[in-house]
C-alpha positions in Angstrom: 25.7 -56.4 -49.4 26.3 -59.1 -52.0 27.8 -62.3 -50.4 31.1 -63.6 -51.8 32.0 -60.2 -53.3 35.4 -58.7 -52.3 35.4 -55.0 -51.6 37.8 -52.5 -50.1 37.3 -51.2 -46.6 39.2 -48.4 -44.9 40.3 -49.0 -41.4 42.0 -46.0 -39.7 42.7 -44.7 -43.3 44.3 -47.9 -44.4 42.6 -49.8 -47.3 42.0 -53.6 -46.6 40.4 -56.3 -48.7 37.1 -57.5 -47.2 35.2 -60.5 -48.4 31.5 -60.3 -47.6 30.6 -63.6 -45.7 27.6 -65.7 -46.1 25.5 -66.9 -43.1 26.9 -69.4 -40.6 25.8 -73.1 -40.8 22.8 -74.4 -38.8 23.8 -75.0 -35.2 23.5 -78.5 -33.5 24.1 -79.6 -29.9 26.1 -82.3 -28.1 26.1 -83.1 -24.4 22.9 -81.3 -24.0 22.2 -80.5 -20.3 21.3 -77.5 -18.3 24.8 -77.3 -16.8 26.8 -78.1 -20.0 25.6 -77.9 -23.6 28.1 -77.9 -26.4 26.8 -76.0 -29.4 28.6 -76.3 -32.8 28.1 -74.9 -36.4 29.9 -74.7 -39.7 31.7 -71.6 -40.8 30.0 -69.6 -43.7 30.6 -71.2 -47.1 32.5 -68.1 -48.2 34.0 -65.0 -46.4 34.5 -66.8 -43.1 37.9 -65.2 -42.8 36.2 -61.8 -42.3 34.4 -63.1 -39.1 35.9 -62.2 -35.7 33.3 -63.5 -33.3 29.9 -65.1 -33.2 26.7 -64.3 -31.3 24.5 -67.2 -30.1 20.7 -66.6 -29.6 18.4 -69.0 -27.9 14.7 -69.5 -27.5 12.9 -71.6 -24.9 9.6 -72.9 -26.0 8.1 -71.7 -22.7 9.0 -68.2 -23.8 9.0 -67.5 -27.5 11.3 -64.6 -27.4 14.8 -64.8 -28.8 17.5 -63.9 -26.4 21.3 -63.3 -26.8 22.9 -66.0 -24.8 26.6 -65.7 -25.5 29.2 -63.8 -27.6 32.2 -66.0 -28.4 35.7 -64.6 -27.7 37.0 -65.5 -31.2 35.9 -67.1 -34.5 35.9 -70.7 -33.3 32.6 -72.2 -34.5 31.5 -73.8 -31.2 30.7 -72.8 -27.6 29.7 -74.2 -24.3 26.4 -73.0 -22.7 25.6 -73.4 -19.1 22.7 -72.5 -16.7 20.1 -73.3 -19.3 16.6 -74.0 -18.0 15.3 -77.4 -18.4 13.0 -77.9 -21.5 12.9 -77.5 -25.3 15.4 -75.0 -26.9 16.3 -73.8 -30.3 19.4 -71.8 -31.3 20.6 -69.6 -34.1 24.0 -68.0 -34.9 25.1 -64.6 -36.3 28.7 -63.6 -37.2 30.4 -60.3 -36.3 32.7 -58.6 -38.9 34.4 -55.2 -39.2 31.6 -54.0 -41.4 28.7 -55.3 -39.3 26.8 -58.5 -38.8 26.2 -61.5 -41.1 22.8 -62.9 -41.8 21.5 -65.2 -39.1 22.0 -68.9 -39.5 19.0 -71.3 -40.0 17.3 -72.1 -36.7 18.4 -75.4 -35.1 16.2 -78.4 -34.5 14.4 -78.5 -31.2 16.9 -79.7 -28.6 15.7 -81.2 -25.3 17.8 -79.8 -22.5 17.7 -82.0 -19.4 19.1 -81.3 -16.0 22.2 -83.7 -16.0 23.3 -83.6 -12.4 24.8 -87.0 -12.0 27.5 -87.2 -9.4 29.8 -89.3 -11.6 30.0 -86.6 -14.3 31.6 -84.1 -11.9 33.9 -86.3 -9.9 37.5 -85.0 -9.9 40.6 -86.8 -8.9 42.5 -83.6 -8.3 44.3 -83.8 -4.9 43.5 -81.4 -2.2 46.4 -79.5 -0.7 47.5 -80.3 2.8 46.1 -77.0 4.0 42.7 -77.8 2.4 42.6 -81.3 3.7 43.5 -80.2 7.2 40.9 -77.5 7.1 38.1 -79.7 5.9 38.9 -82.4 8.5 38.8 -79.8 11.3 35.5 -78.4 10.0 34.1 -81.9 9.9 35.3 -82.5 13.5 33.7 -79.2 14.5 30.4 -80.3 12.8 30.3 -83.7 14.5 30.9 -82.1 17.9 28.5 -79.2 17.6 25.9 -80.5 15.1 26.3 -77.3 13.2 28.1 -76.5 9.9 30.8 -74.0 9.7 29.6 -71.2 7.4 32.0 -68.6 6.1 31.3 -65.6 3.9 34.2 -63.6 2.5 34.4 -59.8 2.8 34.1 -59.1 -0.9 30.4 -60.0 -0.9 29.6 -57.2 1.5 32.2 -54.7 0.7 31.1 -52.7 -2.4 34.6 -51.3 -2.8 36.0 -54.7 -3.6 35.5 -56.2 -7.1 33.5 -59.3 -7.0 35.6 -61.5 -9.3 33.7 -64.8 -8.9 30.8 -66.0 -6.8 31.6 -69.6 -5.7 29.8 -71.7 -3.1 31.8 -74.5 -1.8 30.3 -77.3 0.4 31.7 -80.0 2.6 29.2 -82.8 2.9 29.8 -85.7 5.3 28.9 -88.4 3.0 30.9 -90.9 0.9 31.0 -89.7 -2.7 29.9 -93.1 -4.0 26.5 -92.7 -2.2 26.1 -88.9 -2.9 23.1 -87.8 -4.9 24.1 -84.5 -6.5 20.7 -83.7 -8.0 18.8 -84.4 -4.7 21.3 -82.4 -2.7 21.0 -79.3 -4.9 17.2 -79.6 -5.0 17.0 -79.6 -1.3 19.5 -76.8 -0.9 17.7 -74.6 -3.4 14.3 -75.2 -1.9 15.6 -74.2 1.6 17.1 -70.9 0.2 14.4 -70.2 -2.4 16.9 -70.5 -5.3 16.6 -71.8 -8.8 18.6 -74.9 -9.5 19.8 -73.4 -12.8 21.3 -70.4 -10.9 24.0 -72.9 -9.7 26.7 -74.3 -11.9 28.5 -77.4 -10.7 32.3 -77.2 -11.1 33.6 -80.4 -9.5 33.2 -82.9 -6.7 36.4 -84.1 -4.8 36.6 -87.8 -4.3 36.4 -88.7 -0.6 34.0 -87.0 1.8 32.2 -84.8 -0.7 33.8 -81.4 -1.4 31.4 -79.7 -3.9 32.5 -76.7 -5.7 29.9 -74.6 -7.6 29.4 -71.1 -9.0 26.2 -69.1 -8.6 24.8 -66.3 -10.7 27.9 -66.6 -13.0 26.0 -65.0 -15.9 25.2 -61.8 -14.0 27.5 -58.8 -13.7 29.1 -57.9 -10.4 26.5 -55.1 -9.6 23.6 -57.6 -10.1 25.3 -60.5 -8.4 26.3 -58.8 -5.1 22.7 -58.0 -3.9 21.6 -61.5 -4.5 24.6 -63.0 -2.6 23.9 -60.6 0.2 20.3 -61.9 0.4 21.6 -65.5 0.6 24.0 -64.6 3.4 21.2 -62.8 5.4 19.1 -66.0 5.1 21.8 -68.1 6.8 20.3 -67.8 10.2 21.1 -70.3 13.1 17.8 -72.0 12.4 18.6 -72.4 8.7 22.1 -73.6 9.5 20.5 -76.4 11.7 18.5 -77.4 8.6 21.8 -77.5 6.6 23.3 -79.7 9.2 20.5 -82.2 8.6 21.8 -82.4 5.0 25.1 -83.5 6.4 26.7 -80.1 5.3 29.7 -79.6 7.6 31.2 -76.6 5.8 29.8 -73.9 3.5 31.8 -71.1 1.9 30.6 -68.1 -0.2 33.0 -65.9 -2.1 36.0 -66.3 -4.4 38.0 -69.5 -4.2 41.2 -67.4 -3.8 39.7 -66.0 -0.6 39.0 -69.5 0.7 42.6 -70.6 0.0 43.8 -67.5 1.9 41.6 -68.5 4.9 42.9 -72.1 4.8 46.5 -71.0 4.7 46.0 -68.8 7.7 44.3 -71.5 9.6 47.1 -73.9 8.9 49.5 -71.5 10.7 47.5 -71.7 14.0 49.2 -73.9 16.6 48.7 -74.8 20.2 51.4 -73.6 22.6 51.0 -75.9 25.6 54.0 -74.6 27.6 51.8 -71.4 28.2 48.7 -73.3 29.2 47.5 -72.1 32.5 45.2 -73.1 35.3 44.1 -70.1 37.3 43.6 -71.3 40.8 45.2 -71.4 44.2 48.2 -73.6 44.1 48.6 -73.1 40.3 48.6 -69.6 38.7 47.1 -67.1 41.0 47.4 -63.5 42.0 45.4 -60.8 43.8 44.8 -57.4 42.3 46.3 -56.2 39.1 49.3 -58.3 37.9 52.5 -56.4 38.2 55.1 -58.5 36.3 56.8 -55.7 34.4 55.2 -56.5 31.0 53.6 -53.7 29.0 49.9 -54.4 28.5 48.9 -50.9 27.3 48.4 -49.5 30.8 45.4 -51.7 31.2 45.2 -53.8 34.4 45.2 -57.6 34.1 43.4 -59.6 36.8 43.5 -63.3 37.5 40.7 -65.2 35.7 40.2 -67.5 38.7 38.4 -70.8 38.1 39.3 -70.8 34.3 41.8 -72.9 32.4 43.6 -71.5 29.3 44.7 -73.4 26.3 47.3 -71.2 24.7 47.8 -70.5 21.0 51.1 -70.0 19.3 50.7 -66.6 17.7 54.2 -65.5 16.6 57.9 -65.7 17.4 59.0 -62.9 19.6 55.5 -62.4 20.9 56.3 -59.9 23.7 58.1 -57.7 21.2 55.4 -57.7 18.6 52.5 -57.3 21.0 54.2 -54.9 23.5 51.5 -52.5 24.7 48.7 -54.7 23.7 46.1 -55.3 26.5 44.2 -58.5 27.4 40.5 -58.8 27.0 37.9 -61.5 26.6 35.1 -62.4 24.2 32.5 -64.8 25.4 31.2 -67.3 22.9 28.8 -70.1 22.3 29.9 -73.7 22.6 29.3 -74.1 18.9 31.1 -71.0 17.9 34.4 -71.3 19.9 36.2 -73.2 17.2 34.2 -71.6 14.4 35.6 -68.2 15.3 39.1 -69.6 15.2 38.4 -71.3 11.8 36.7 -68.3 10.0 37.2 -65.2 12.2 35.3 -62.9 14.5 32.3 -61.0 13.3 31.4 -57.4 14.5 28.4 -57.3 16.8 25.0 -57.3 15.4 23.7 -55.5 18.6 25.7 -52.3 18.6 24.6 -50.4 21.6 27.9 -48.5 21.6 28.5 -48.3 17.9 29.9 -50.7 15.2 32.7 -53.0 16.1 33.8 -56.1 17.9 32.7 -56.2 21.5 35.1 -57.4 24.2 35.6 -56.9 27.9 38.5 -56.7 30.3 36.4 -58.7 32.8 36.2 -62.5 32.5 33.2 -62.3 34.9 31.3 -60.1 32.4 32.3 -62.2 29.4 30.9 -65.4 30.9 27.3 -64.1 31.2 25.2 -66.6 29.3 24.1 -63.9 26.8 27.8 -64.0 25.6 29.2 -67.3 26.8 26.9 -70.2 26.4 26.5 -72.5 29.5 26.6 -75.9 28.0 25.3 -79.0 29.8 27.7 -81.8 29.3 25.3 -84.5 28.2 26.5 -86.6 25.1 29.0 -89.4 25.4 31.3 -87.7 23.0 31.4 -84.5 25.1 31.9 -86.6 28.2 35.1 -88.0 26.6 36.4 -84.4 26.4 35.2 -83.1 29.7 36.0 -85.9 32.2 34.6 -84.0 35.3 31.8 -81.6 35.9 28.4 -81.1 34.4 28.6 -77.6 32.8 31.2 -76.0 30.6 31.7 -72.4 29.3 34.1 -71.0 26.7 35.7 -67.5 26.3 38.3 -66.3 24.0 41.4 -64.6 25.5 42.4 -61.8 23.1 45.0 -59.0 22.7 44.2 -55.6 21.4 46.2 -52.4 21.1 44.6 -49.5 23.0 44.6 -47.5 19.7 42.2 -50.0 18.3 39.7 -49.4 21.1 37.0 -47.1 19.6 34.9 -47.0 22.8 35.2 -47.8 26.4 31.6 -47.9 27.8 29.2 -49.3 30.3 27.5 -52.6 30.6 24.5 -53.4 28.6 22.9 -56.1 30.6 20.7 -54.0 33.0 23.1 -54.7 35.8 23.5 -51.1 37.1 22.2 -52.0 40.5 24.9 -54.6 41.3 28.6 -55.2 41.1 29.7 -57.3 38.1 33.4 -57.4 38.8 35.0 -56.2 42.0 38.1 -54.9 40.1 36.3 -53.2 37.2 33.5 -50.7 37.5 30.4 -51.2 35.4 30.8 -48.0 33.4 34.1 -49.2 31.7 33.4 -52.9 31.3 32.6 -53.0 27.6 35.2 -52.2 24.9 34.3 -51.7 21.2 37.2 -52.7 18.9 37.7 -51.1 15.5 36.8 -53.8 12.9 38.5 -52.0 10.0 35.3 -52.1 7.9 35.6 -55.9 7.7 32.7 -58.3 7.9 35.0 -60.8 9.5 38.2 -60.0 11.4 40.8 -62.8 10.7 43.0 -63.3 13.7 45.9 -64.3 11.4 45.7 -61.2 9.3 49.0 -59.4 10.0 47.0 -56.1 10.1 44.2 -57.5 12.3 43.1 -55.1 15.1 42.7 -58.0 17.5 44.3 -61.4 17.9 43.3 -64.4 19.9 45.9 -65.8 22.2 44.0 -68.6 24.0 40.8 -70.4 24.7 39.5 -70.3 28.3 37.2 -73.0 29.6 35.4 -73.3 32.9 33.9 -76.7 34.0 31.7 -76.8 37.0 29.8 -79.4 38.9 26.7 -77.2 39.4 25.3 -74.5 37.2 27.8 -71.6 37.0 24.8 -69.2 37.7 24.9 -70.5 41.3 28.6 -69.5 41.9 29.2 -66.5 44.1 30.9 -64.6 41.3 27.8 -65.2 39.1 25.1 -63.9 41.5 24.9 -60.6 39.6 23.3 -62.6 36.7 20.1 -62.7 38.7 20.1 -59.0 39.1 20.7 -58.3 35.5 19.1 -59.4 32.2 18.5 -63.2 32.1 16.0 -64.9 29.8 15.0 -68.1 28.1 15.5 -67.0 24.5 17.9 -69.6 23.3 17.7 -68.5 19.7 18.9 -64.9 20.0 20.0 -64.3 23.6 20.8 -66.2 26.8 22.0 -69.8 26.5 21.7 -71.1 30.0 22.1 -74.9 29.5 19.1 -75.3 31.8 15.5 -74.0 31.8 15.4 -70.6 33.4 12.7 -71.6 35.8 14.7 -74.6 37.0 17.8 -72.4 37.5 15.8 -69.8 39.5 14.3 -72.5 41.7 17.8 -73.7 42.5 18.9 -70.2 43.1 16.0 -69.3 45.4 16.2 -72.6 47.2 19.8 -71.8 48.2 22.5 -73.9 49.5 23.8 -71.7 52.3 22.4 -72.3 55.8 22.5 -70.3 59.0 21.7 -72.2 62.2 21.4 -70.3 65.5 18.8 -71.3 68.2 19.2 -68.0 69.9 18.8 -65.8 66.8 16.5 -62.7 66.9 15.7 -61.8 63.3 14.5 -58.4 64.4 17.9 -57.7 66.1 19.9 -55.1 64.2 23.2 -57.0 64.6 21.7 -60.1 63.2 20.1 -58.3 60.3 23.3 -56.6 59.5 25.2 -60.0 59.6 22.8 -61.6 57.2 22.9 -58.5 54.9 26.7 -58.6 54.9 26.7 -62.3 54.1 24.2 -61.9 51.3 26.6 -59.6 49.6 28.8 -62.7 49.2 26.2 -65.5 48.5 22.8 -63.7 48.3 21.0 -67.0 49.1 20.6 -68.0 52.8 18.3 -70.4 54.5 17.9 -69.5 58.2 17.0 -72.1 60.9 16.5 -72.0 64.6 15.8 -75.7 65.1 18.7 -78.1 64.5 16.4 -81.1 63.5 14.6 -78.9 60.9 17.9 -77.8 59.4 19.3 -81.4 59.2 16.0 -82.6 57.6 16.3 -79.9 55.1 19.9 -80.5 54.1 19.4 -84.2 53.6 16.7 -83.5 50.9 19.5 -82.4 48.5 21.2 -84.8 46.0 24.4 -84.1 44.2 24.8 -80.7 45.9 27.5 -78.9 47.9 26.1 -77.3 50.9 27.7 -74.7 53.2 26.6 -74.2 56.9 27.2 -71.3 59.3 26.5 -72.4 62.9 26.6 -70.5 66.1 29.2 -71.4 68.7 26.6 -72.5 71.2 25.3 -75.3 68.9 28.5 -76.5 67.3 29.6 -79.0 69.9 26.3 -80.8 69.8 25.4 -80.5 66.2 28.6 -81.1 64.3 29.0 -84.8 65.2 25.4 -85.4 63.9 25.9 -83.7 60.6 29.6 -84.0 59.7 29.2 -87.1 57.6 26.3 -85.8 55.6 27.7 -86.3 52.0 26.2 -83.0 50.6 27.7 -80.9 53.4 30.9 -79.4 51.9 32.0 -76.9 54.6 31.1 -75.6 58.1 31.8 -72.2 59.6 31.4 -71.4 63.3 30.4 -67.9 64.2 31.1 -67.2 67.8 32.7 -64.9 70.5 35.2 -67.3 71.8 37.5 -68.3 68.9 40.3 -69.7 71.0 38.0 -72.3 72.7 36.2 -73.3 69.6 39.3 -73.4 67.4 40.9 -75.9 69.6 37.8 -78.1 69.5 37.5 -78.0 65.7 40.7 -79.8 64.9 39.0 -83.2 64.8 36.4 -82.1 62.2 37.8 -81.7 58.7 34.7 -80.0 57.2 35.0 -77.1 59.6 36.8 -74.5 57.5 37.1 -71.6 59.9 36.0 -70.1 63.3 35.2 -66.4 63.0 34.2 -63.7 65.5 33.0 -61.2 63.0 30.9 -61.2 59.9 33.6 -59.9 57.6 35.8 -63.0 58.3 32.8 -65.3 57.7 32.2 -63.6 54.3 35.8 -64.0 53.4 35.9 -67.6 54.4 32.7 -68.5 52.6 33.8 -66.7 49.4 37.2 -68.4 49.4 35.8 -71.9 50.0 32.9 -71.5 47.6 35.6 -70.7 44.9 37.7 -73.7 45.9 34.5 -75.8 45.7 34.2 -74.6 42.1 37.9 -75.3 41.3 37.5 -78.9 42.5 35.8 -79.4 39.2 38.6 -78.2 37.0 40.2 -81.1 35.1 43.9 -80.7 35.0 44.9 -82.3 31.6 47.6 -81.4 29.2 49.8 -82.4 26.3 53.0 -80.7 27.4 55.1 -83.3 25.6 53.9 -82.0 22.3 54.9 -78.3 23.0 53.6 -77.1 19.6 51.0 -79.3 17.9 50.9 -79.6 14.2 48.0 -77.6 12.8 46.5 -80.5 10.9 45.1 -82.0 14.1 45.2 -78.9 16.3 41.5 -78.5 16.9 41.0 -82.2 17.8 43.7 -81.8 20.4 42.3 -78.5 21.7 39.1 -80.2 23.0 40.3 -83.8 23.4 43.4 -83.3 25.6 43.2 -86.9 26.9 46.4 -88.5 25.7 47.9 -89.1 29.2 44.6 -90.3 30.7 44.2 -93.5 28.6 45.3 -96.9 29.8 46.2 -99.1 27.0 49.0 -101.1 25.2 51.6 -98.3 24.9 53.4 -99.4 21.7 50.0 -99.9 19.8 48.6 -96.7 21.2 51.5 -94.6 20.1 51.5 -96.2 16.7 47.8 -95.7 16.3 48.0 -92.1 17.2 50.9 -91.4 14.9 49.2 -93.1 12.0 46.1 -91.1 12.6 48.2 -87.9 12.6 49.9 -89.0 9.4 46.5 -89.4 7.7 45.9 -85.7 8.4 49.4 -84.3 8.2 52.1 -84.5 5.5 54.9 -83.6 7.9 56.5 -86.9 8.6 59.3 -85.3 10.6 56.8 -83.7 13.0 55.1 -87.1 13.5 58.5 -88.8 14.1 59.4 -86.2 16.7 56.0 -86.6 18.4 56.5 -90.4 18.7 59.9 -90.0 20.1 59.1 -87.2 22.5 55.8 -88.8 23.7 57.4 -92.2 24.0 60.3 -90.7 25.9 58.0 -89.1 28.5 56.0 -92.3 28.8 59.1 -94.4 29.4 60.3 -91.8 32.0 57.0 -92.1 33.9 57.4 -95.9 33.9 61.0 -95.7 35.1 62.4 -97.1 31.9 65.2 -94.5 32.0 67.5 -96.0 29.3 64.8 -96.0 26.7 63.5 -92.7 27.8 66.9 -91.1 27.2 67.2 -92.6 23.7 63.8 -91.3 22.6 64.4 -87.9 24.1 67.7 -87.6 22.3 66.2 -88.7 19.0 63.5 -86.0 19.5 66.3 -83.4 20.2 68.1 -84.3 17.0 64.9 -83.8 14.9 64.4 -80.4 16.6 68.0 -79.4 15.9 67.6 -80.2 12.3 64.3 -78.4 11.9 64.4 -75.4 14.2 66.7 -72.5 15.0 69.4 -73.0 17.6 67.6 -70.9 20.2 64.1 -72.3 19.7 62.1 -72.9 22.9 61.5 -76.5 21.9 65.2 -77.3 22.2 65.1 -76.0 25.7 62.2 -78.4 26.5 64.0 -81.3 25.0 67.1 -80.6 27.1 64.9 -80.3 30.1 63.2 -83.7 29.4 66.7 -85.3 29.2 67.8 -83.7 32.4 64.7 -85.0 34.2 65.5 -88.6 33.2 69.2 -88.2 34.3 67.9 -86.8 37.6 65.7 -90.0 38.0 68.7 -92.1 37.3 70.7 -90.3 39.9 73.2 -89.0 37.4 73.2 -85.5 38.7 76.1 -84.1 36.8 74.6 -85.1 33.5 71.2 -83.8 34.5 72.9 -80.4 35.6 74.6 -80.2 32.2 71.3 -80.6 30.3 69.5 -78.1 32.6 72.2 -75.6 32.0 71.8 -76.0 28.2 68.1 -75.5 28.6 68.8 -72.4 30.6 71.1 -70.9 28.0 68.3 -71.2 25.3 65.5 -70.1 27.6 67.4 -66.9 28.6 67.6 -65.9 24.9 64.1 -67.1 23.9 62.1 -65.7 26.8 61.8 -62.3 28.6 64.1 -62.0 31.6 61.4 -62.2 34.2 59.4 -65.1 32.6 58.3 -67.7 35.2 59.7 -70.5 33.0 63.2 -69.2 33.8 62.5 -69.4 37.5 61.6 -73.1 37.0 64.9 -73.8 35.2 66.9 -72.1 38.0 65.0 -74.2 40.5 65.8 -77.4 38.7 69.6 -76.4 38.6 69.4 -75.6 42.3 68.0 -79.1 43.0 70.9 -80.7 41.2 73.5 -78.7 43.1 71.9 -79.6 46.3 71.8 -83.3 45.3 75.6 -83.0 44.6 76.2 -81.4 47.9 77.2 -78.0 46.4 75.0 -76.0 48.7 76.3 -72.5 48.0 75.6 -72.9 44.3 72.2 -74.5 45.1 71.4 -71.5 47.3 72.5 -69.0 44.6 70.3 -70.7 41.9 67.3 -70.8 44.3 67.7 -67.1 45.0 67.8 -66.2 41.3 64.6 -68.3 40.9 63.0 -66.3 43.8 64.2 -63.0 42.4 62.3 -63.7 39.1 59.2 -64.9 40.8 59.2 -61.8 43.0 59.0 -59.6 39.9 56.7 -61.8 37.8 54.2 -62.9 40.5 51.9 -61.3 43.1 53.4 -60.7 46.5 51.5 -63.6 48.1 51.7 -66.1 45.3 52.0 -69.8 46.5 55.1 -70.3 44.3 56.9 -67.7 46.3 56.3 -69.9 49.4 57.8 -72.9 47.6 61.0 -70.9 46.8 61.3 -69.8 50.5 60.8 -73.4 51.6 63.5 -74.6 49.2 65.9 -71.9 50.4 65.2 -72.8 54.0 66.0 -76.5 53.2 69.5 -75.5 51.7 70.2 -73.3 54.8 69.4 -76.4 56.8 71.9 -78.4 54.8 74.5 -75.7 55.5 73.8 -75.7 59.2 72.6 -72.1 59.2 69.5 -72.8 61.2 68.3 -69.3 62.0 68.3 -68.4 58.3 66.5 -71.7 57.6 63.9 -70.9 60.3 63.3 -67.4 58.8 62.8 -68.8 55.3 60.4 -71.5 56.4 58.4 -69.0 58.4 58.2 -66.7 55.5 56.8 -69.5 53.4 54.2 -70.3 56.1 53.2 -66.7 56.3 52.3 -66.6 52.6 50.5 -70.1 52.7 48.4 -69.0 55.5 47.1 -66.0 53.5 46.4 -67.9 50.3 45.7 -71.5 51.1 42.7 -73.1 53.0 43.6 -73.9 56.6 43.9 -77.7 56.0 46.0 -77.6 52.9 48.8 -80.2 52.9 51.4 -77.5 52.0 50.8 -75.9 55.4 51.5 -79.3 57.0 54.8 -79.4 55.1 55.8 -76.0 56.3 55.0 -76.8 60.0 57.0 -80.0 59.6 60.0 -78.1 58.2 59.9 -75.5 61.0 59.6 -78.3 63.5 62.8 -80.0 62.1 64.7 -76.7 62.4 63.6 -76.2 66.0 64.7 -79.7 66.7 68.2 -79.1 65.2 68.4 -75.9 67.3 67.6 -77.8 70.4 64.3 -76.0 70.9 62.3 -79.2 71.5 59.1 -77.7 72.9 58.7 -75.5 69.8 59.6 -78.5 67.6 56.9 -80.6 69.2 54.3 -77.8 68.8 55.1 -77.4 65.1 55.0 -81.2 64.4 51.7 -81.5 66.2 50.2 -78.7 64.0 51.5 -80.6 61.0 49.9 -83.8 62.1 46.5 -82.1 62.7 46.4 -80.8 59.1 47.5 -84.1 57.7 44.8 -86.0 59.5 42.2 -83.5 58.3 43.5 -83.3 54.7 44.8 -86.8 53.8 43.5 -90.5 53.9 44.0 -92.5 57.1 46.7 -94.6 55.5 48.7 -91.9 53.8 52.5 -92.2 54.3 52.7 -88.6 55.5 50.9 -89.6 58.7 53.6 -92.1 59.5 56.3 -89.5 58.9 54.6 -87.1 61.1 54.1 -89.5 64.0 57.8 -90.5 63.6 58.9 -86.8 63.9 56.8 -86.4 67.0 58.4 -89.6 68.4 61.9 -88.3 67.8 61.1 -85.1 69.8 
């Protein structure tokens, strides 16, 4: 074909003029680097209008073959090449026309392609969105706490049915961008994953803590790209992630950037919901057996997770409507994974004994086995800030799942067939397998998710949780030292077993006959409760043995024949936590024990001993629970949610209040763009602080300002408004302005009745507050009616013997006293006492209060002998339970003196 000649071409039967082009000009390069080389050339001297596209060929001197590198999208005589290998290159150009290809251009000069990976070249001043910034800050906080990066891989990499539009890798690196060495970072990263540095194309680096965005394998088609990305994902083991952490990587994401933005948006919607935080223990939230509160949980029983504390998450408005019929289950997790799961989602199990899916359990006791829930020794100073008491901590996620999403209900998989894991749930139905909907990660915030997370449960204990009575089944199931893939004990297994075998329960009886059937049966029964028992006939030997222990809590069962002589010698041993007397004369020994606070019970049969030991051992564990909270925040802004989740220490710091609140609000503003929320926080927190200090005028002002912000930002029936009215009422009550307090409590009640289910315990609290106001105002019949409404709700929502029921009966009894209806008052106080005797330890101060109330009623009725007996019982408990200079002792002595 002669160049420069015009000829006629027919396209779809239509004749067109076509000028035959000459060859393109010789290419040359600018900005030559592996990541970014700009190649330019001149158009053909004639016929250039006939060219639609250009093809660019390249040759590396290490490989003499010519290779098509790129086809341009149009006839622009320039192109940008990326991912070139380092070395000497030459290029040539060829045009594409309707009639075919032009001649090839002359070959370019040799061009040296260098790896230009200077940090400065890729710096971007593009601002992060508030969701991105919050997400990265929380990932960084997670990394600094756990020493592990948060690694997230989107579904599209593993799901062949999803088109892989792009393959980005985004890093968060905990370094100042001014000191960041991009070349060195990529070299180390590629070495660890056996990648070529030219496989990665750098897109940008965000100024600040380094947020590095790259693309990988961007020259490959989707079907070639996916297998390579899967191989990278499978290389990201825990061990490799520890290596990445040493490179200061706090975050790594693989997938499309759009998928990452979606994750970050979902994460920004997670909020804490402190008004539903719970402490599951006697005297707090506690019930026996399956909870019967009228709520639909999919016909699956819900048992009290005793010894655990829940931090609740805000999931959605109208929670009980949306999740009606969804049952409660638990997922044990590593210390380092608890927040990771919330940030990136929950992965289906790699060990799939019962099939593919997400493995959960209805038993908190099963979920907390160290194969699932890591036992973390609290050792670092930063962790000590978060967990003020105790030496060990465990995490478990509280979840909701609809029964239709449970693929399988199956038996335990920890080799525990020969023991009881949970007294409420049999071993053959203790594992649930949840449908993961073919997703590699189930996002809790996905509206179609098969499982949602409603709270984080924590358990903090003084001694290793493997020594608790409810954890003894661990030692009869699988337990190993494989920290990498299995049990995370927080202690060496040999050390744990030595503590376990050594035991901390003692039986002292000088007349024991170990061959006697009765004695053997007694020990066997007790071992069903504690398993570990040291038996002594000689008192001195027993005492010597006990005093060897340091930082332990010991339990002693002693025969009635020895108690009078031995207890005075051992009572002050610091390690001795409780004593139980096993005898045939309960009345005689019970009367003698009143002077010894560590004697918890006198029992005539082994069943009673077992119950008493089990109950006190559990209370011993609950002593370690730290009761902290941020109830003034009600719903924490997501930008610093995770920090608050672990660091709930606001009310425990002593400092200059104005500066502290200002510092905290400034910190929040650095992480959150919602000034209104920060202003509300300052006013609400300051209001509660002033209330606690008795500065009522300022407290009222701050609470009212907080209320105005809520009124502007929230719906008229939002629960936060009820909380604000309640705060205002509390201050008015402290000021003695009962009518104003009553008005605010009633406004709180109006909102609460709309926002919460009719039998919600929070409604009962509001009715109780209103009753207190009416009583303070002398309107006893109205006070009685409100207390009875509170009791009615509690009766439905709580177990039959819940301590809160006792408090309601006591309150009703006090109102009857005010009204002069003494027989009704006596009946109510005795009903309160009956419940307290069942659920509280024998020396609990609440028992003393009930005996005192009963004594006062008897005194008013002229029954002085009975009044004296009740006041004396109250005094005995107070002396055992409270310090010698406690004001309640003075009150008790005064009451006895009046009789």
